N, C-alpha and C positions, 0 to 999 in steps of 0.2 A: 504494500500500500504506500502511496505517496506520503512522505513524512509530514508535509504541511496538512494534508487532509486528516492524517492521524492526529495531529495536534488539535485540529478543530473537533475531532471526535472526542478526544480527552476533555476538551473544554465543555462540550455538551454533556459528557458524563459528570463532570464536576458540577455543572449547573443543575443537573437532575438531582444529584445527592444533596446539594445545598437547598434546593426548593423542597425536597422531601423532608429535610431536617426542620425547615421552617414550619411546614405543615405539622410535623410531629410535636413541635413545641406548642403550637396552637391547640392540638388535640389534648395535650397534657393539662391545659387550663380548664378543660371541661371536667376535670376530676378534683376541683377545689383548689383553694390557695395554699393548703397545707402540703407538707412534704410527705404524702402518703405513698405506699408502695406502688400503687397504680400510676400515680403521677411520675414517680421516679423511673418506672419502666419506660414510659413514653419519652421522658427527658434523656434517659440512657440510650434509647433507640436513636434519638436525634443526635446525640454525641457520636454514636457509631456512624451515622450517615455523614456527619461533618468530617469524620476521619477519612471515610472513603472518598469524599469530595476533595479533601486535601491531597490525597494520594493521586487522584485523577488530575488535579490541577498541576501538581508537581511534574507529572508526566507530560502534560500539555506544554509546560514551560521548557521542556527539553526540545520541543519541536517548533515552538513559535516564539516570536519576539514578545517581550512582556507588554509592550505598548499595543499589541494586538490581542494577546491572550486575555488580559484582564478585562478590557472593555467588552469583548465578545462574550466572555463567561458571565459578566455582570448583566449584560443586556438579556441573554438567554434566561438567566435566573429570574430576572424581574418579570419577564413575560410568563415564564412557567408558574411563578408564585401567583400572579394575577389569574391565570387559567385554573390553577388548583383551587384558589379561593372561590372562583365562580362555580366550578364543577363539584367540588367536595363540600364547600361550606355555604353555598348559596349566595355568595357576595355578588353584587352587580358589577358588570363591566359597562360603565357609562361611556358615552361618546368621547368624553375627555380622556378616560383611561384607555380606550381603544386607540385614540390618536397618539397618546403617549407610547403605547406599545409599538405602533407602527414607526414612530420616530426613533425609538430605541433600536428596532430591527434595521432601519435604514442607516443609522449611525454605525452600528456594528458592521454592516456590509461595506460601508465606505472606509472604515478603518482597516478592514481585511484586504482591501485592494492594494 
């Protein structure tokens, strides 16, 4: 596989794990503000997801310039978090949010060129 494409694939994986961790943290809040075992389970799962994202991002940085990898990963993560919020948590994607997501995607594409 082309090393640059592999770098983008690792960025996408890092984004997916980061977005998943954010979702798991949100899920943990549904189990009360106290540090009970169920909440700790969800928070521990989020930590594991962040670790996987860290590994994927470190692999991406082996293939891509930092000035490309970080903005691309961040843009993908932000769009994924908005999509997960809408699909799993019933959050609305307003026209303003949709426009922001498109602008993030366009910015990431421009940086990648």
